[in-house]
C-alpha positions in Angstrom: 1.9 29.8 -16.6 4.7 29.7 -14.5 2.2 31.8 -11.8 -0.2 28.7 -11.8 2.2 26.3 -11.2 4.0 28.4 -8.1 0.3 28.7 -6.8 0.1 25.3 -7.0 3.1 24.1 -5.3 2.4 26.7 -2.5 -0.9 24.9 -2.3 0.7 21.6 -1.9 3.6 22.8 0.5 1.1 24.6 3.2 -1.2 21.1 3.2 2.3 19.2 3.8 2.8 21.5 6.3 -0.3 21.8 8.2 -0.2 17.8 8.3 3.3 18.1 9.6 2.4 20.8 12.1 -0.9 18.6 13.1 2.1 15.5 13.7 3.8 17.4 15.4 0.5 18.7 18.0 -0.1 15.0 18.2 2.9 13.8 19.3 3.2 16.6 21.9 -0.1 15.6 23.1 1.0 11.6 23.2 4.4 13.1 25.3 2.6 14.5 28.0 0.4 12.1 28.5 2.8 9.3 29.6 
């Protein structure tokens, strides 16, 4: 049971990290455009 819960948390963290990375790259693109 613990293993499954940890896996779920990891997946959520990965999704969050991907979202942050996407936002950062988007922000950088906008900064370069300026």
